[in-house]
Every structure is written in structure tokens, then in C-alpha cells.
C-alpha positions as CSV (number, residue, x, y, z in Angstrom):
1,M,79.1,63.4,112.6
2,T,80.8,64.0,109.3
3,S,79.7,64.3,105.7
4,T,81.5,63.2,102.6
5,S,80.8,64.7,99.2
6,T,81.5,63.7,95.7
7,S,81.8,67.3,94.7
8,T,83.5,70.5,95.9
9,S,80.4,72.5,95.1
10,T,78.8,74.3,98.1
11,S,75.4,74.7,96.3
12,T,72.4,74.2,98.4
13,S,70.0,73.7,95.5
14,T,66.9,71.9,96.6
15,R,67.1,69.6,93.6
16,V,69.2,67.1,95.7
17,T,66.8,66.6,98.6
18,T,66.0,62.9,98.9
19,V,67.8,61.3,101.9
20,H,68.3,57.5,102.5
21,L,69.3,56.8,106.1
22,R,70.4,53.4,107.5
23,F,70.5,52.9,111.3
24,H,73.1,50.5,112.7
25,R,72.1,48.1,115.4
26,A,68.6,49.6,115.9
27,G,66.4,47.3,117.9
28,F,62.7,46.8,117.1
29,E,61.4,49.3,119.6
30,T,64.2,51.8,119.0
31,Y,63.5,51.7,115.3
32,R,59.8,52.7,116.0
33,E,60.7,55.5,118.4
34,L,63.3,57.2,116.2
35,F,60.6,58.3,113.7
36,T,59.6,60.9,116.2
37,V,63.1,62.5,115.7
38,L,62.8,62.2,111.9
39,G,59.4,63.8,112.0
40,D,60.7,66.8,113.8
41,I,62.7,67.7,110.6
42,T,60.2,66.7,107.9
43,P,56.8,65.1,107.7
44,A,57.8,63.3,104.4
45,V,59.3,60.2,106.1
46,Q,58.9,56.7,104.7
47,A,59.9,53.7,106.8
48,L,62.1,51.0,105.2
49,P,62.0,48.2,107.8
50,P,64.0,46.8,109.5
51,D,66.7,49.5,109.6
52,G,66.2,52.3,107.1
53,A,64.1,55.4,106.2
54,L,63.6,57.7,103.3
55,L,63.1,61.5,103.7
56,D,62.2,64.3,101.4
57,L,63.9,67.5,102.6
58,A,62.5,69.8,99.9
59,G,60.3,71.7,102.3
60,A,62.6,71.4,105.3
61,T,65.5,73.2,103.5
62,R,63.3,76.2,103.0
63,Y,61.8,76.1,106.5
64,F,65.1,75.7,108.4
65,G,67.2,77.6,105.9
66,Q,69.7,74.8,105.9
67,S,71.1,72.5,103.2
68,P,70.1,68.9,103.0
69,A,73.6,67.9,104.3
70,E,73.3,70.2,107.3
71,L,69.9,68.7,108.1
72,A,71.1,65.2,107.7
73,D,74.0,66.1,110.1
74,R,71.5,67.4,112.6
75,L,69.5,64.2,112.4
76,Q,72.6,62.1,112.9
77,T,73.5,64.1,116.0
78,R,70.1,63.8,117.5
79,L,69.9,60.1,116.9
80,A,73.3,59.6,118.4
81,A,72.5,61.7,121.5
82,R,69.1,60.2,122.2
83,Y,69.5,56.5,121.2
84,G,73.3,56.1,120.8
85,L,72.6,55.1,117.2
86,V,75.2,55.3,114.4
87,S,73.6,56.1,111.0
88,T,74.8,56.3,107.4
89,G,73.1,58.2,104.7
90,G,73.1,59.3,101.1
91,I,71.5,62.4,99.5
92,G,70.5,62.5,95.9
93,P,67.9,63.8,93.5
94,N,65.7,60.7,93.7
95,R,65.4,57.4,95.6
96,I,67.8,55.3,93.5
97,L,70.6,57.8,93.6
98,A,70.1,58.5,97.3
99,T,70.3,54.7,98.0
100,L,73.4,54.3,96.0
101,A,75.0,57.2,97.8
102,A,74.2,55.6,101.1
103,D,75.6,52.2,99.9
104,T,78.9,53.8,99.2
105,A,79.2,56.2,102.2
106,P,81.6,55.3,105.0
107,P,79.8,54.3,108.2
108,G,78.6,57.3,110.3
109,T,78.7,59.7,107.3
110,V,76.4,61.1,104.7
111,R,77.5,61.1,101.1
112,V,76.0,64.1,99.2
113,L,75.7,63.9,95.5
114,P,76.3,67.2,93.6
115,D,73.5,69.0,91.9
116,D,75.3,68.7,88.5
117,P,73.4,66.0,86.4
118,A,76.7,65.1,84.6
119,A,78.4,64.5,87.9
120,Q,75.5,62.4,89.1
121,A,75.7,60.3,86.0
122,R,79.4,59.7,86.4
123,F,78.8,58.5,90.0
124,L,75.9,56.2,88.9
125,H,77.6,54.7,86.0
126,G,80.7,53.9,88.0
127,C,78.7,51.6,90.4
128,R,78.6,47.9,89.9
129,V,75.5,46.6,88.2
130,R,74.6,44.5,91.2
131,A,74.0,47.7,93.2
132,L,70.8,48.4,91.2
133,P,67.6,47.3,93.0
134,G,66.1,44.3,91.2
135,V,69.5,42.9,90.2
136,G,69.9,39.6,92.1
137,S,72.6,37.0,91.7
138,V,70.8,35.2,88.8
139,L,70.3,38.4,86.7
140,E,73.8,39.6,87.6
141,R,75.3,36.4,86.2
142,S,73.3,36.8,83.0
143,L,74.5,40.4,82.6
144,L,78.1,39.4,83.3
145,R,78.0,36.8,80.5
146,Y,77.3,39.8,78.2
147,G,80.2,41.7,79.6
148,I,78.0,44.1,81.6
149,E,79.8,44.8,84.8
150,T,78.9,48.4,85.7
151,I,75.7,50.5,85.6
152,G,77.4,52.5,82.9
153,D,77.7,49.3,80.7
154,L,74.0,48.7,81.2
155,A,73.1,52.4,80.4
156,A,75.0,52.2,77.1
157,L,72.8,49.3,75.8
158,P,69.6,49.9,73.8
159,L,66.4,49.3,75.6
160,S,65.6,46.3,73.4
161,T,68.8,44.6,74.3
162,V,68.2,45.0,78.1
163,Q,64.7,43.6,77.6
164,R,65.9,40.6,75.8
165,I,68.3,39.8,78.8
166,A,65.9,40.7,81.7
167,G,62.4,40.5,80.2
168,A,60.1,43.2,79.0
169,S,58.9,44.9,82.2
170,A,62.0,44.2,84.3
171,G,64.2,45.3,81.4
172,R,62.5,48.6,81.0
173,L,62.7,49.3,84.7
174,L,66.5,48.4,84.8
175,Y,67.1,50.6,81.7
176,E,65.4,53.6,83.3
177,R,67.3,53.2,86.6
178,A,70.6,52.8,84.8
179,Q,69.8,56.2,83.2
180,G,69.2,57.7,86.7
181,I,65.4,57.7,86.3
182,D,63.4,56.7,89.3
183,R,59.6,57.4,89.2
184,R,59.1,56.4,92.9
185,T,58.5,59.2,95.4
186,V,58.9,59.4,99.1
187,T,55.5,58.2,100.5
188,P,55.0,59.3,104.1
189,A,54.6,56.1,106.1
190,G,55.7,55.1,109.5
191,P,56.8,51.6,110.6
192,P,54.1,49.1,109.9
193,A,52.0,47.8,112.8
194,T,53.8,45.0,114.5
195,I,53.9,42.9,117.7
196,A,57.2,42.2,119.2
197,S,58.5,39.9,122.0
198,A,62.1,39.9,123.3
199,R,64.0,37.5,125.5
200,R,67.3,38.7,127.1
201,F,69.5,36.1,128.8
202,D,71.1,36.6,132.2
203,R,74.4,35.6,130.6
204,D,75.8,35.2,127.1
205,V,74.5,31.9,125.7
206,L,76.2,29.4,123.5
207,D,73.7,26.5,123.8
208,P,71.3,26.4,120.8
209,A,68.8,24.5,122.9
210,E,68.5,27.4,125.3
211,I,68.1,29.8,122.5
212,R,65.4,27.6,121.0
213,R,63.6,27.7,124.3
214,A,63.7,31.4,124.2
215,L,62.3,31.4,120.7
216,L,59.5,29.0,121.7
217,G,58.6,31.4,124.5
218,A,58.5,34.3,122.1
219,A,56.4,32.4,119.6
220,T,53.9,31.4,122.4
221,D,53.7,35.0,123.5
222,L,53.2,36.4,120.0
223,G,50.6,33.8,119.1
224,A,48.6,34.5,122.2
225,R,48.7,38.3,121.7
226,L,47.7,37.9,118.0
227,R,44.7,35.7,118.9
228,I,43.6,38.0,121.7
229,A,43.8,41.0,119.3
230,G,41.8,39.1,116.7
231,Q,44.7,39.4,114.2
232,V,46.9,37.3,112.0
233,A,50.4,38.1,110.8
234,R,52.0,37.6,107.4
235,T,55.6,38.3,108.2
236,V,58.0,37.0,111.0
237,E,61.2,38.7,111.8
238,L,64.0,37.5,114.1
239,Q,66.8,39.7,115.6
240,V,69.7,38.2,117.4
241,T,71.9,40.3,119.6
242,Y,75.4,39.1,120.3
243,A,77.8,39.7,123.2
244,D,79.5,42.6,121.5
245,R,76.0,44.2,121.0
246,S,76.1,43.7,117.2
247,T,72.9,42.3,115.8
248,T,71.7,40.2,112.9
249,T,68.1,40.5,111.5
250,R,66.3,38.1,109.3
251,S,62.7,38.0,108.1
252,R,60.3,35.7,106.3
253,T,57.0,36.0,104.6
254,L,54.6,33.2,105.5
255,P,52.6,31.3,102.9
256,E,49.4,32.5,104.6
257,P,48.7,34.8,107.5
258,T,48.5,33.0,110.8
259,A,48.2,33.4,114.6
260,H,49.1,29.7,115.1
261,T,51.9,29.4,117.7
262,P,53.5,26.3,116.2
263,S,53.7,28.0,112.8
264,L,55.4,31.0,114.4
265,Q,57.7,28.7,116.3
266,Q,58.8,26.7,113.3
267,T,59.4,29.9,111.3
268,L,61.6,31.3,114.1
269,Y,63.5,28.1,114.4
270,G,64.1,28.2,110.6
271,L,65.3,31.7,110.7
272,F,67.7,30.9,113.5
273,S,69.0,27.8,111.9
274,A,69.7,29.6,108.6
275,L,72.1,31.9,110.5
276,G,74.4,29.0,110.9
277,L,75.7,30.2,114.3
278,Q,78.3,27.8,115.7
279,R,80.2,29.5,118.6
280,A,78.5,32.9,118.7
281,R,77.7,34.2,122.1
282,V,74.1,35.3,122.1
283,R,72.8,38.0,124.6
284,A,69.2,38.4,123.5
285,V,66.7,37.3,120.8
286,S,63.8,39.3,119.7
287,A,60.9,38.2,117.5
288,R,58.4,40.4,115.7
289,V,55.3,39.8,113.5
290,G,54.1,42.2,110.9
291,E,51.6,42.8,108.1
292,L,48.8,42.3,110.5
293,T,45.2,41.9,109.3
294,G,42.0,40.9,111.0
295,S,41.6,37.2,111.6
296,A,37.9,37.2,110.6
297,G,38.7,37.5,106.9
298,A,41.8,35.3,106.9
299,A,41.5,31.9,105.3
300,E,43.3,29.0,107.0
301,Q,44.3,26.0,104.9
302,L,43.7,22.5,106.3
303,T,46.8,20.6,106.8
304,F,45.4,17.1,107.3
305,D,48.1,16.7,110.0
306,R,46.6,15.4,113.2
307,P,49.1,17.0,115.6
308,T,48.8,20.4,113.9
309,E,45.0,20.4,113.9
310,N,44.9,19.2,117.5
311,A,47.2,22.1,118.5
312,R,45.0,24.5,116.7
313,A,41.9,23.2,118.5
314,L,43.7,23.4,121.8
315,E,44.8,27.1,121.4
316,P,41.3,28.6,122.1
317,V,41.1,26.6,125.3
318,I,44.5,27.9,126.4
319,D,43.5,31.5,125.5
320,R,40.4,31.2,127.7
321,V,42.4,29.9,130.6
322,S,44.9,32.7,130.2
323,R,42.1,35.4,130.1
324,R,40.7,34.0,133.3
325,F,43.8,33.2,135.3
326,G,46.4,35.4,133.7
327,A,49.0,35.2,131.0
328,G,51.3,32.2,131.5
329,A,48.7,30.1,133.4
330,V,49.2,27.5,130.6
331,H,52.4,27.3,128.7
332,P,54.6,24.6,127.0
333,A,56.2,22.3,129.4
334,S,59.6,22.8,127.7
335,L,59.6,26.4,129.0
336,L,59.9,25.2,132.5
337,A,63.3,25.9,134.1
338,P,65.4,22.8,134.5
339,G,65.0,21.1,137.8
340,P,62.9,18.6,139.7
341,V,59.3,18.5,138.7
342,S,56.8,19.6,141.4
343,R,54.5,16.9,142.6
344,R,51.8,19.2,143.8
345,P,48.3,18.3,142.6
346,A,47.8,21.8,141.2
347,S,50.5,21.2,138.6
348,A,49.8,18.9,135.7
349,T,50.9,18.3,132.1
350,I,48.3,18.2,129.5
351,A,48.6,17.4,125.8
352,P,46.1,16.9,122.9
353,A,45.5,13.3,121.9
354,S,48.1,12.0,119.3
355,C,50.1,15.1,119.8
356,S,53.7,14.5,120.8
357,R,54.8,18.2,120.2
358,A,55.5,20.5,123.1
359,P,52.8,19.5,125.7
360,Y,51.4,22.3,127.8
361,R,51.7,22.8,131.5
362,I,49.3,24.4,133.9
363,A,51.2,26.8,136.2
364,S,51.0,25.9,139.9
365,R,48.5,28.4,141.3
366,S,45.1,28.3,143.0
367,L,42.4,27.7,140.4
């Protein structure tokens, strides 16, 4: 692994000790596991799902007698050796500068900002204003109309002017960050509790219908596991792995926490459709639900939609059958492999009244 530096200084001052690491092509499970490696260097590790982490190396530099750049290089080597992961990082005096350093580092390297505050300011003020957290496309267009293209342009404005453009609270925050001030600290926190379900295809898949069947299977699995655990989820995340092993990850926050399989299914369908994949060859899809809370205290809004309410009423019955006869005893009929339908009496399709959505099928087994 290599490091790039914006300064020729070899100072190992502990002032520049905040590290922002990004992990390329890290799957859900790998992302969770790699925090063991990070924790071997410093206990001050904060997860930034789905593919990042913040580290405070202030104590680690004294313990190991190495500079932050050397410790970051050690981490990159270990992650590559254990998981085959390529990571890119930035090291700065606070979160905002470490993040911007990581944003501008070549893949597989770590950009180390110098300890000199003047050099840090030159680096920060040369970045495009869009690089600042909190500056989206709408605010960027507003800033550009005033001729504000770089963070340096923003830093040169009076606070009152920034607040007139961005609003009182957002303007103050942007003004501080443009000056290199970031009051956030690295708060030790591992990956949030999640439940994941993955579907890997026997061959690379082009057919969207086959991918949707896999997503339905993942939603069915996740919904059942949430209900068994007595939990509901607020976020849904989809990761698509392509034939070249590259991945795309998208997430969505739900209007209300749920363990309802059709809600999870439609969310996954929406995330997949939004990718706009036409001829991409898909090797695997993985779904994950997060921000889990107990279902006892969760409120569920009535939809007044008969098929939806019927499906919700049917789910406890399906869960009881699964607990008695095993997972998969009842599943959506569309998950059956293509082919002739068995005529054995033990196999039957059932669906709630007035519900034309994904009828369920009882698996052929002795009851």
C-alpha cells in the first residue's frame, strides 16, 4: 500500500490523527467483520455504513510509536491480506478535513494532510464547494449563482452573507466548515444491528424477472426473521454484485418501521428499478434491514387497502406454520422453480380473499 502527502514534512505530530477510511467492494458481512481488524489498532472507531469508518489514532500513535500514516498503512495491508479489500483514506486534524483528504486520495492510498494549519487551509480552500457535507445540488446551484465555486470563496464571505444564502443554522455550519472547524468527534460505534439476506445466482443473470424473484425471496426471509425476533426495521439496503465483482449499494429510509414482507419487497423492487440496469450481468443480490427496534412499541398505520391488510393478517399464520414445520414450509408461489406443477395432494396454493398479490404455497412435505 502507498501513501500520498500534500507536504514534504515528516513530522509525526499527533495533531493530525483523525482517519477516514473507505472500503471498496465490501459486502455486508465483510463490512461487519473488518471492525475487528480496526479495533486491533484503536478502540476509537466509528462506523460509517455502508462502506466507511472513522478512526482517532491519537492514543495509538503513542502506544505503537508510529505515525498516523504508518498505522493507516498497516491497516490497509491487514485488510488486503485478510479480506482482499482495497481501501482509500485521508488523515487530518478533524473529521471534515480527513474526509476531504480521503475524497481526493487516489484509490488504494492514504492522503496525509500536513500539521501546518496554513497548509491545511490551502488544501481546504482549493476544494470545490460541493465537497462540503451538507451542500447538495440545490444549495450548490444557489452558491454558484453568487460566484461561489470553491470552499475558499465561501470562507471569504461574512457569516451573515452565508446565512442569507443557506439559512441561519445551515449557514453557520457551512461557514464554520469552510474555515476548517468541525466540532464533531469520533464516537466509538460499530456497525448498527442489521439482518441480511443474500441470493447468489448459479450463473450471471440478465433477466430482471429472475432478479426480482431473488429480491422477493430476500424480502420473505427478512420479514420472517424480523417478526420471529419481535423487531421492525426503519432502513432497507440493497447491494448488487456484478459479473466483474464490482458492486452498487443503495439504501432507503422507510416512512415507518416495519416487518411486513410486502413493504420490504416493494422497497427492494424500487431500489433495484432506480439503478436503471439494462444489460448488466448480475451475479448476486444482497438485502439488509437496519435501525431495528422492538415491534411492541412500533405504531403501524392502517392503509385501508384490502390486499395489504389481508397480507398482514396472513403473516402470523405463515410464521406459526414455519415455526412448526420449518422455514420455507410456506412461501410465495412465484418463488417456485419454473416447471410443471406437482399434482400431489400435499401441495396446494393458498391466498387471502381478495388478494391477487403473490399467493403462498405450502411446500410438499408430510404435515
